C-alpha positions as CSV (number, residue, x, y, z in Angstrom):
1,M,14.9,5.5,3.4
2,C,15.1,2.4,5.5
3,S,14.7,-1.2,4.7
4,S,14.4,-4.6,6.4
5,D,15.6,-7.6,4.6
6,L,13.5,-10.7,5.6
7,T,15.7,-13.7,5.2
8,S,13.3,-16.6,6.6
9,S,10.0,-17.1,8.2
10,S,11.7,-17.1,11.6
11,T,13.2,-13.7,10.9
12,V,9.8,-12.5,10.0
13,K,8.3,-13.8,13.3
14,N,11.2,-12.3,15.2
15,F,10.9,-9.1,13.5
16,V,7.3,-8.8,14.3
17,Q,8.0,-9.7,17.9
18,A,10.7,-7.2,18.3
19,V,8.6,-4.2,16.6
20,T,5.4,-4.9,18.5
21,E,7.2,-5.5,21.9
22,Q,9.1,-2.0,21.5
23,N,6.0,0.0,20.3
24,R,2.5,0.7,21.4
25,H,1.4,1.3,18.0
26,P,-0.1,-1.1,15.4
27,L,2.7,-3.0,13.6
28,T,2.2,-1.3,10.2
29,E,2.3,2.0,11.8
30,S,5.4,1.2,13.7
31,I,7.2,0.1,10.7
32,G,6.2,3.3,8.9
33,E,7.6,3.9,5.4
34,A,10.4,1.1,5.7
35,K,10.9,-1.0,2.6
36,L,10.5,-4.7,3.4
37,V,12.1,-7.2,1.0
38,A,11.8,-11.1,1.3
39,I,14.4,-13.7,0.1
40,G,11.8,-15.9,-1.4
41,P,7.9,-16.9,-1.5
42,I,7.9,-18.7,1.7
43,T,9.1,-15.9,3.6
44,A,6.8,-13.6,1.7
45,E,3.7,-15.6,2.7
46,T,4.8,-15.6,6.2
47,A,5.1,-11.7,6.2
48,E,1.8,-11.3,4.4
49,Q,0.2,-13.5,7.1
50,F,1.4,-10.8,9.6
51,G,-0.2,-8.1,7.5
52,L,3.2,-6.8,6.2
53,R,3.4,-5.1,2.8
54,L,6.4,-6.1,0.9
55,E,8.1,-4.0,-1.8
56,T,9.5,-7.1,-3.6
57,V,10.5,-10.6,-3.4
58,A,14.0,-11.5,-4.6
59,T,14.0,-13.5,-7.9
60,E,17.0,-15.3,-6.9
61,H,16.5,-16.7,-3.4
62,T,19.9,-16.1,-2.1
63,I,21.6,-13.3,-0.3
64,P,23.0,-11.8,-3.3
65,G,19.6,-12.1,-4.9
66,L,18.2,-10.2,-2.0
67,V,20.7,-7.5,-2.3
68,T,19.9,-7.2,-6.0
69,A,16.2,-6.8,-5.1
70,L,16.9,-4.3,-2.5
71,E,19.1,-2.2,-4.9
72,E,16.4,-2.2,-7.5
73,T,13.9,-1.2,-5.2
74,F,15.9,1.8,-4.0
75,K,16.8,2.6,-7.5
76,N,13.1,2.6,-8.6
77,E,12.3,4.7,-5.6
78,A,15.1,7.4,-6.5
79,Q,13.9,7.4,-10.1
80,H,10.1,7.8,-9.3
81,G,10.2,9.9,-6.1
């Protein structure tokens, strides 16, 4: 499993730019099964504007909150396959 932690709207924009410059496939195909987690609602909104599907948005909009959200995502994945 792999993930990408989106910590700001500019991170989303740079992530999208980097992925699309490196690949000839559509953005969502290039990302594949990566789990995307946003630090907060503004970052999530930016990600959704680019058509990215988020696994979750951190409840606490801090780096520790983002880590907790990521841990919960992978824990749920492990439990439910």
